[in-house]
FIRO-234914 format. One record per residue: z, x, y of N, C-alpha, C in turn; residue in one letter. Coordinates in pm, whole numbers, padded with zeros to 5 digits, always signed. Layout:
ZXYZXYZXYa
...
This chain:
+01582-05689+01254+01682-05606+01320+01676-05465+01260m
+01667-05365+01348+01653-05227+01301+01789-05168+01263s
+01781-05064+01181+01902-04990+01145+01946-04909+01266k
+02074-04874+01268+02131-04797+01379+02194-04668+01330k
+02173-04561+01409+02234-04430+01383+02313-04390+01506l
+02441-04361+01489+02527-04312+01597+02567-04169+01565a
+02548-04081+01664+02581-03939+01646+02678-03897+01755i
+02780-03821+01717+02868-03757+01815+02834-03608+01814i
+02790-03556+01928+02755-03414+01940+02865-03342+02017a
+02932-03248+01950+03046-03180+02011+03026-03030+02032t
+02916-02976+01983+02895-02832+01989+02785-02799+02090k
+02799-02687+02159+02704-02650+02263+02642-02513+02245g
+02613-02476+02120+02547-02348+02095+02405-02375+02046t
+02324-02271+02048+02184-02286+02007+02173-02343+01866l
+02245-02287+01773+02234-02332+01634+02290-02471+01611d
+02395-02508+01683+02454-02641+01667+02381-02747+01749w
+02290-02705+01835+02212-02801+01914+02103-02869+01834g
+02055-02803+01731+01944-02859+01653+01978-02984+01572y
+02089-02987+01498+02114-03104+01413+02111-03240+01484p
+02179-03258+01598+02174-03392+01657+02033-03433+01700p
+01956-03339+01756+01822-03374+01804+01723-03394+01688f
+01733-03312+01584+01643-03330+01469+01673-03462+01398i
+01801-03489+01374+01837-03613+01306+01803-03736+01390l
+01828-03727+01519+01800-03841+01608+01651-03868+01618a
+01571-03764+01636+01426-03785+01650+01365-03835+01519s
+01415-03785+01407+01365-03831+01278+01400-03977+01255t
+01525-04012+01281+01568-04151+01264+01489-04245+01355a
+01467-04203+01480+01390-04286+01573+01248-04305+01521a
+01188-04198+01465+01053-04209+01410+01049-04304+01290a
+01162-04317+01221+01172-04407+01106+01209-04550+01148l
+01222-04571+01279+01250-04705+01328+01395-04737+01356g
+01482-04638+01349+01623-04660+01378+01645-04673+01529y
+01745-04747+01567+01797-04749+01703+01902-04638+01706d
+01885-04539+01794+01968-04419+01788+02039-04394+01921v
+02165-04354+01909+02244-04316+02026+02320-04188+01993q
+02320-04094+02089+02400-03972+02074+02505-03971+02184i
+02630-03953+02144+02742-03943+02236+02778-03795+02246f
+02756-03735+02363+02780-03593+02386+02918-03577+02449f
+03002-03500+02386+03136-03480+02438+03176-03333+02426t
+03272-03293+02504+03319-03155+02511+03200-03060+02520f
+03190-02960+02433+03087-02857+02448+02947-02909+02420y
+02938-03024+02356+02808-03087+02333+02737-03125+02461g
+02812-03137+02571+02750-03167+02700+02652-03059+02744l
+02667-02938+02693+02573-02829+02727+02430-02866+02687q
+02416-02952+02588+02284-02992+02539+02212-03086+02636l
+02284-03138+02732+02225-03229+02830+02193-03162+02963l
+02229-03037+02976+02206-02968+03103+02057-02945+03125k
+02017-02950+03252+01877-02926+03288+01833-02790+03238k
+01917-02691+03259+01886-02556+03217+01979-02518+03103d
+01930-02535+02980+02012-02503+02863+02010-02352+02841m
+02119-02288+02869+02133-02144+02844+02227-02129+02725k
+02175-02160+02608+02257-02161+02488+02236-02033+02408l
+02342-01991+02344+02333-01873+02258+02385-01909+02120s
+02364-01817+02028+02415-01833+01893+02520-01725+01872v
+02625-01761+01804+02732-01664+01781+02762-01656+01632s
+02766-01535+01577+02804-01520+01437+02955-01535+01418p
+03031-01536+01527+03176-01546+01520+03217-01674+01448l
+03294-01659+01344+03343-01775+01269+03234-01844+01189g
+03122-01777+01169+03012-01837+01096+02967-01744+00982n
+03051-01727+00882+03018-01635+00773+02900-01681+00688p
+02858-01805+00704+02744-01856+00629+02611-01821+00692g
+02611-01754+00807+02487-01720+00874+02411-01617+00791m
+02289-01653+00744+02212-01556+00666+02160-01444+00755p
+02170-01323+00705+02127-01207+00782+02050-01112+00691m
+01960-01034+00748+01881-00941+00666+01965-00825+00613p
+01916-00763+00508+01971-00639+00451+02120-00648+00416m
+02165-00761+00369+02304-00775+00327+02405-00773+00440g
+02355-00781+00563+02446-00777+00679+02540-00897+00683m
+02502-01006+00614+02586-01125+00617+02721-01103+00550d
+02736-00994+00478+02864-00964+00412+02967-00909+00510k
+02921-00838+00613+03015-00773+00705+02990-00804+00851w
+02868-00836+00887+02833-00849+01028+02909-00960+01102f
+02924-01080+01045+02993-01184+01122+03133-01147+01169p
+03195-01052+01103+03329-01009+01143+03321-00888+01235v
+03255-00783+01191+03250-00658+01267+03153-00668+01385i
+03037-00731+01362+02932-00734+01463+02969-00802+01593g
+03061-00896+01588+03098-00968+01710+03172-00879+01809t
+03223-00765+01762+03295-00674+01852+03201-00582+01930a
+03074-00579+01892+02977-00492+01958+02926-00560+02085i
+02941-00496+02201+02895-00558+02327+02745-00589+02323p
+02710-00705+02372+02570-00747+02380+02514-00803+02251g
+02594-00806+02145+02542-00850+02016+02507-00999+02016m
+02582-01080+02090+02551-01222+02095+02413-01245+02156q
+02378-01169+02259+02245-01180+02320+02136-01139+02222s
+02161-01033+02148+02064-00986+02050+02046-01091+01940i
+02157-01146+01892+02150-01250+01788+02073-01371+01837m
+02095-01408+01962+02025-01522+02019+01875-01495+02027t
+01837-01377+02073+01695-01341+02079+01633-01341+01940m
+01705-01289+01841+01654-01286+01705+01634-01427+01650m
+01730-01514+01676+01722-01651+01627+01606-01725+01693m
+01591-01710+01823+01480-01776+01894+01346-01725+01843k
+01334-01594+01820+01209-01537+01771+01178-01588+01630a
+01282-01596+01546+01263-01646+01409+01216-01791+01411k
+01278-01874+01494+01241-02014+01502+01098-02030+01554m
+01064-01954+01657+00929-01961+01712+00828-01917+01607k
+00858-01811+01536+00770-01761+01431+00749-01859+01317g
+00847-01943+01293+00837-02043+01187+00785-02178+01239k
+00755-02184+01369+00701-02307+01426+00804-02415+01453g
+00931-02377+01464+01037-02474+01492+01035-02505+01642v
+01037-02631+01675+01037-02672+01815+01162-02621+01886a
+01151-02597+02015+01266-02555+02094+01358-02674+02117s
+01481-02646+02158+01574-02755+02188+01523-02844+02301l
+01471-02788+02411+01417-02877+02515+01303-02966+02462p
+01220-02912+02373+01113-02994+02315+01170-03106+02229e
+01267-03073+02145+01329-03176+02059+01402-03281+02143l
+01469-03236+02245+01539-03330+02335+01438-03424+02400r
+01325-03368+02444+01219-03449+02503+01161-03550+02405g
+01144-03508+02279+01097-03601+02176+01194-03718+02159l
+01322-03686+02162+01424-03791+02151+01413-03890+02267c
+01396-03836+02387+01385-03925+02503+01260-04012+02495q
+01148-03953+02451+01025-04030+02434+01042-04140+02331e
+01127-04117+02232+01151-04214+02125+01264-04311+02160a
+01307-04310+02285+01412-04401+02334+01548-04381+02269d
+01578-04258+02229+01713-04226+02184+01802-04228+02309v
+01911-04299+02301+02001-04310+02416+02099-04194+02415k
+02108-04126+02530+02202-04015+02548+02319-04064+02632f
+02440-04056+02577+02561-04094+02649+02647-03969+02669i
+02675-03935+02793+02764-03824+02824+02906-03879+02839a
+03000-03814+02776+03139-03856+02784+03191-03834+02926c
+03217-03942+02994+03261-03934+03133+03392-03858+03147q
+03484-03877+03052+03612-03806+03059+03591-03655+03054m
+03499-03611+02967+03475-03467+02953+03401-03413+03075t
+03308-03490+03129+03239-03450+03252+03342-03425+03361v
+03436-03518+03375+03542-03505+03476+03636-03390+03443d
+03673-03377+03316+03766-03272+03273+03715-03133+03309l
+03585-03110+03287+03527-02979+03312+03464-02967+03451f
+03494-03063+03538+03442-03061+03676+03291-03043+03681d
+03222-03111+03592+03077-03106+03590+03023-03210+03687m
+02900-03192+03728+02833-03285+03818+02717-03351+03744s
+02693-03477+03773+02581-03545+03709+02449-03478+03746t
+02446-03406+03856+02322-03336+03896+02292-03217+03804s
+02389-03176+03722+02368-03067+03625+02284-03114+03505d
+02280-03246+03486+02221-03301+03365+02079-03354+03387f
+02005-03364+03277+01870-03418+03280+01872-03565+03321i
+01760-03616+03362+01747-03758+03394+01756-03841+03267n
+01800-03963+03283+01805-04056+03170+01936-04058+03095g
+02032-03977+03137+02162-03973+03071+02248-04087+03125v
+02315-04156+03034+02412-04258+03074+02552-04198+03058e
+02649-04255+03126+02785-04203+03123+02878-04312+03076y
+02971-04274+02989+03066-04371+02938+03174-04299+02859g
+03270-04376+02814+03380-04320+02738+03372-04357+02591g
+03481-04335+02524+03486-04363+02380+03455-04509+02350a
+03498-04599+02437+03471-04741+02414+03321-04769+02415a
+03248-04699+02501+03103-04714+02505+03043-04671+02372t
+03091-04559+02320+03042-04513+02190+03075-04614+02080f
+03198-04664+02079+03238-04756+01972+03162-04887+01976f
+03118-04931+02093+03038-05053+02101+02914-05041+02013d
+02851-04924+02017+02731-04901+01936+02768-04858+01795f
+02858-04761+01782+02892-04704+01652+02954-04809+01559a
+03027-04903+01615+03089-05007+01534+02990-05093+01460g
+02868-05097+01509+02763-05176+01445+02657-05088+01377e
+02680-04957+01375+02579-04866+01321+02582-04865+01168s
+02467-04832+01112+02456-04818+00967+02501-04679+00923d
+02480-04581+01013+02517-04443+00984+02583-04386+01109i
+02693-04316+01090+02763-04251+01201+02791-04107+01161c
+02745-04011+01244+02759-03870+01212+02836-03797+01321l
+02922-03705+01281+02997-03619+01373+02944-03477+01357f
+02885-03423+01464+02824-03290+01456+02890-03200+01558i
């Protein structure tokens, strides 16, 4: 019997999209049975067209060049277009370091049979359509998550 990893993904930004997919794909490669429950803003990670950005707002731990991390997360968010610039910079940095894109990581998870569960209540709450999401997504509520998580060896909230 394999070990189980249950992940709850609640964030829908570029930087917060990486942890659930990296952890899930790694665990699956190690032989874990893995399920990710996407709820609230985490549902953005299941969309066919992920248009995710990174925001320094409320993220004072974001490392920045030339000491900008001391003042930029507060002042920089007031500059129009800065979120787009930050997103472009982050994507360029990741590409330059050979980090896989979110669609690539998501695809790796699907190839490794990681189960994606979209929170049906949140889908309904935000008037989303199942046609917005990639193929292979299952839909369920908290009880669906607990069926798996209750027997998991590791449960993470991201």
